[in-house]
Backbone bond lengths (Angstrom), bond angles and torsions (degrees), N, CA, C in turn:
res aa  C-N    CA-C-N  psi(-1)  N-CA   C-N-CA  omega(-1)  CA-C   N-CA-C  phi
1 M - - - 1.433 - - 1.479 109.14 -
2 T 1.320 121.72 123.28 1.380 125.13 -179.46 1.491 109.21 -90.97
3 S 1.314 115.00 134.13 1.510 119.41 -178.46 1.488 106.92 -117.69
4 R 1.340 118.03 138.64 1.397 125.01 -176.25 1.618 106.41 -115.31
5 I 1.383 114.27 131.21 1.435 118.21 172.58 1.481 111.28 -85.20
6 A 1.312 119.60 130.68 1.417 121.04 -179.29 1.481 112.11 -68.08
7 N 1.342 118.17 154.99 1.429 120.54 179.12 1.425 113.74 -70.61
8 V 1.360 112.60 150.33 1.480 122.34 178.67 1.544 105.05 -94.09
9 V 1.338 116.59 138.55 1.491 122.10 179.54 1.481 104.58 -56.37
10 P 1.366 120.07 126.78 1.444 123.52 170.00 1.431 117.22 -60.15
11 H 1.374 116.92 151.60 1.430 122.56 -174.00 1.527 111.67 -60.01
12 D 1.336 119.86 -30.60 1.441 121.47 -178.81 1.509 116.75 -87.39
13 D 1.377 120.62 7.41 1.399 126.01 -176.20 1.622 111.29 -92.40
14 H 1.276 120.19 41.55 1.410 125.74 178.46 1.504 111.88 56.38
15 V 1.305 115.10 37.22 1.434 120.71 174.43 1.558 107.89 -100.52
16 V 1.322 111.83 131.35 1.554 118.44 -176.54 1.504 110.46 -70.55
17 T 1.273 119.03 -52.32 1.417 127.41 -172.87 1.487 116.63 -128.66
18 A 1.352 114.44 160.45 1.508 117.23 177.19 1.541 108.88 -64.68
19 K 1.296 113.49 -37.30 1.571 117.14 177.36 1.512 110.03 -55.01
20 E 1.303 117.04 -44.23 1.527 120.42 -179.31 1.501 108.38 -64.02
21 A 1.320 118.18 -36.31 1.447 119.40 -175.94 1.543 110.83 -71.49
22 L 1.313 115.45 -35.78 1.449 121.97 -174.27 1.506 113.48 -89.04
23 E 1.311 119.34 -16.08 1.490 122.35 -170.65 1.547 111.03 -59.14
24 G 1.287 120.89 -49.35 1.445 121.80 -178.25 1.555 111.40 -55.56
25 L 1.394 113.93 -51.41 1.448 117.37 179.32 1.575 111.06 -63.87
26 F 1.261 119.59 -37.88 1.447 121.12 177.58 1.564 112.53 -62.06
27 L 1.277 114.96 -41.52 1.455 117.66 178.34 1.558 112.68 -67.69
28 R 1.292 117.36 -41.51 1.407 122.91 176.05 1.471 114.82 -61.29
29 L 1.377 116.05 -42.48 1.422 120.93 173.94 1.509 118.54 -65.85
30 E 1.386 110.51 -37.33 1.465 120.18 175.71 1.598 108.79 -62.02
31 M 1.297 117.73 -44.84 1.450 124.07 -178.88 1.462 110.25 -66.34
32 E 1.325 119.03 -43.80 1.392 124.27 -179.62 1.607 113.08 -65.74
33 A 1.338 112.87 -36.96 1.484 118.18 174.26 1.469 107.84 -63.52
34 E 1.295 123.41 -48.04 1.394 125.58 -173.08 1.549 108.06 -65.29
35 V 1.252 117.74 -42.76 1.548 121.86 179.09 1.563 106.46 -57.63
36 R 1.375 113.27 -46.03 1.543 114.39 -174.41 1.532 110.09 -71.85
37 L 1.288 119.75 -32.94 1.455 123.51 173.59 1.494 111.90 -62.33
38 V 1.303 119.84 -50.24 1.432 123.36 -177.96 1.485 110.53 -64.94
39 A 1.451 120.52 -40.04 1.408 126.33 173.78 1.586 109.89 -52.73
40 A 1.366 113.68 -55.31 1.403 121.43 -179.25 1.516 113.41 -54.57
41 A 1.383 115.94 -47.70 1.445 121.27 174.49 1.515 115.03 -56.23
42 L 1.376 111.47 -42.95 1.474 114.12 -179.06 1.525 115.27 -67.46
43 R 1.406 113.56 -34.62 1.448 118.18 177.43 1.550 108.04 -69.29
44 A 1.274 119.69 -30.11 1.474 124.42 176.02 1.537 116.35 -78.19
45 G 1.324 116.49 -2.43 1.392 122.28 174.44 1.548 114.80 99.96
46 W 1.354 120.46 -1.13 1.461 123.95 176.27 1.450 107.88 -81.34
47 T 1.426 111.92 155.84 1.448 117.88 175.61 1.567 110.82 -81.20
48 A 1.260 116.61 162.86 1.477 124.90 175.97 1.554 105.33 -60.29
49 D 1.304 121.82 -46.50 1.384 116.71 -179.78 1.515 116.91 -62.98
50 E 1.314 114.50 -35.60 1.475 121.16 177.12 1.504 106.76 -64.66
51 A 1.318 118.80 -43.13 1.455 122.09 -174.34 1.603 108.26 -67.72
52 L 1.314 115.95 -41.37 1.498 119.85 177.77 1.416 113.34 -64.96
53 D 1.389 117.95 -40.27 1.435 120.78 177.51 1.565 111.00 -63.27
54 A 1.333 112.84 -41.24 1.558 116.28 176.69 1.473 112.98 -62.78
55 I 1.326 117.85 -38.75 1.415 123.20 177.23 1.526 114.27 -64.68
56 D 1.342 113.46 -40.32 1.465 122.00 171.15 1.490 114.18 -57.86
57 Q 1.333 115.97 -43.62 1.439 128.07 179.48 1.487 109.99 -63.89
58 L 1.331 116.20 -46.11 1.469 125.25 179.07 1.526 108.41 -61.94
59 R 1.349 120.49 -44.95 1.414 121.60 -178.02 1.458 110.21 -66.11
60 A 1.400 119.36 -41.60 1.451 124.20 179.51 1.480 108.76 -59.72
61 D 1.377 116.23 -45.63 1.498 118.83 179.28 1.462 113.26 -61.20
62 D 1.315 113.63 -38.28 1.489 120.92 179.95 1.479 113.75 -63.68
63 T 1.359 117.82 -36.79 1.453 120.37 -177.70 1.502 111.49 -80.83
64 Q 1.297 117.52 -15.32 1.488 120.37 176.27 1.525 114.55 -81.72
65 H 1.376 117.54 -13.89 1.441 120.57 -176.51 1.450 109.35 -98.91
């Protein structure tokens, strides 16, 4: 399966900050990662709730480091 990364808004397209330019792509990638993680957990026999709880814990651990 081939995956394409969406374009980032160019600097000269009335974008105020790099954060603003990257925000849409960041949110799409974050959502795609979560969907893939939940799908992998389901295939391994975990429930969606267990997968989402684990993802939340991983995010919390990541923000503490």
